[in-house]
C-alpha positions as CSV (number, residue, x, y, z in Angstrom):
1,M,-22.4,10.8,14.1
2,A,-24.7,8.1,15.6
3,R,-25.0,6.3,12.3
4,A,-21.2,6.4,11.9
5,L,-20.8,4.8,15.3
6,E,-23.4,2.2,14.4
7,L,-21.5,1.4,11.2
8,N,-18.1,1.4,13.0
9,R,-16.5,4.1,10.8
10,M,-15.4,7.7,11.0
11,P,-18.1,10.3,10.2
12,E,-17.7,12.1,7.0
13,I,-17.7,15.9,6.8
14,H,-19.8,18.0,4.5
15,V,-18.1,19.7,1.6
16,G,-20.2,22.5,0.3
17,P,-20.4,23.9,-3.2
18,K,-18.1,26.8,-2.4
19,A,-15.3,24.5,-1.2
20,R,-15.8,22.2,-4.3
21,Q,-15.6,25.3,-6.6
22,I,-12.4,26.4,-5.0
23,V,-10.8,23.0,-5.7
24,R,-12.3,23.0,-9.2
25,N,-10.7,26.4,-10.0
26,G,-7.3,25.2,-8.6
27,Q,-7.2,27.8,-5.9
28,N,-5.4,27.2,-2.6
29,P,-7.0,29.3,0.2
30,V,-4.7,30.7,2.8
31,S,-5.6,30.6,6.5
32,Q,-5.6,33.9,8.3
33,I,-5.8,35.1,11.9
34,R,-9.3,36.5,12.2
35,E,-11.0,38.5,14.9
36,A,-14.2,37.0,16.3
37,N,-16.9,38.3,18.6
38,A,-16.0,40.3,21.7
39,Y,-15.2,38.8,25.1
40,R,-17.8,39.3,27.7
41,Q,-17.1,42.0,30.2
42,R,-17.0,40.3,33.6
43,T,-16.8,43.2,36.1
44,P,-18.5,46.5,36.2
45,A,-15.2,48.3,36.7
46,T,-14.0,47.3,33.2
47,S,-17.3,48.4,31.5
48,E,-15.7,51.7,30.5
49,A,-12.9,50.1,28.6
50,K,-13.6,48.8,25.1
51,A,-14.0,45.0,25.0
52,Q,-11.2,43.2,23.3
53,R,-12.1,41.0,20.4
54,R,-11.1,37.4,20.5
55,R,-8.5,36.3,17.8
56,R,-8.9,33.0,16.1
57,D,-5.5,31.6,15.0
58,Y,-6.6,29.5,12.1
59,P,-3.1,28.8,10.7
60,S,-2.1,27.0,13.9
61,Y,-4.6,24.2,13.5
62,D,-5.5,24.3,9.8
63,K,-5.1,20.9,8.1
64,G,-5.8,21.8,4.5
65,M,-8.9,21.9,2.4
66,R,-12.1,20.2,3.3
67,L,-12.1,18.1,0.2
68,S,-8.7,16.6,0.9
69,W,-9.7,16.0,4.6
70,L,-12.8,14.2,3.3
71,E,-10.7,12.1,1.0
72,Q,-8.5,11.0,3.9
73,I,-11.5,10.1,6.0
74,V,-13.0,8.1,3.1
75,A,-9.7,6.3,2.4
76,G,-9.4,5.4,6.1
77,N,-13.0,4.1,6.2
78,N,-12.2,2.0,3.1
79,T,-9.1,0.4,4.7
80,Q,-11.0,-0.2,8.0
81,L,-13.9,-1.9,6.0
82,K,-11.4,-4.1,4.2
83,R,-9.8,-5.2,7.5
84,D,-13.3,-5.8,9.0
85,L,-14.3,-7.9,6.0
86,V,-11.2,-10.1,6.2
87,A,-11.9,-10.6,9.9
88,I,-15.5,-11.5,9.3
89,N,-14.5,-14.0,6.5
90,R,-12.0,-15.6,8.8
91,R,-14.6,-16.0,11.6
92,F,-17.1,-17.3,9.1
93,D,-14.6,-19.9,7.7
94,R,-13.8,-21.0,11.2
95,M,-17.5,-21.5,12.1
96,N,-18.0,-23.5,8.9
97,R,-15.1,-25.8,9.8
98,K,-16.6,-26.3,13.2
99,L,-20.0,-27.1,11.8
100,D,-18.5,-29.5,9.3
101,Y,-16.6,-31.2,12.1
102,W,-19.7,-31.6,14.3
103,Q,-21.9,-32.7,11.4
104,R,-19.4,-35.4,10.4
105,R,-19.0,-36.5,14.0
106,T,-22.7,-36.8,14.6
107,A,-23.2,-38.6,11.3
108,F,-20.5,-41.1,12.3
109,K,-22.0,-41.8,15.7
110,A,-25.6,-42.0,14.3
111,E,-24.5,-44.6,11.6
112,G,-22.8,-46.7,14.3
113,A,-25.8,-46.5,16.5
114,I,-28.4,-47.3,13.8
115,K,-26.6,-50.0,11.8
116,G,-24.9,-51.7,14.6
117,P,-21.3,-52.5,15.6
118,K,-20.6,-54.8,12.6
119,F,-21.3,-51.9,10.1
120,R,-17.9,-50.4,10.4
121,F,-16.2,-53.8,10.1
122,N,-18.2,-54.8,7.0
123,R,-17.8,-51.6,5.1
């Protein structure tokens, strides 16, 4: 994540071999509500009762397969990079115009100072 912040882009996610194989086989996995580890029992009075297992509602926040999510991240990073390159080129061109202006201005003043006031008249 630190490198992604340094590069000014969204971090990419890992897509493992199992996820790639699912896409390659053309399967579409279905999200399910699954039970996860048990809640902690907070009071000694409830220790006799069986702890309830926590339920993870994956369908409510599922956004599709990992590979398609990675494709969206990479596409977004590409468009951001193109915008950044356009902005950098614009700033670079502006700096070159400024440098050209100041170089011409100093050359004009230096010629006048070195060759004298009649140099411009006789040219």
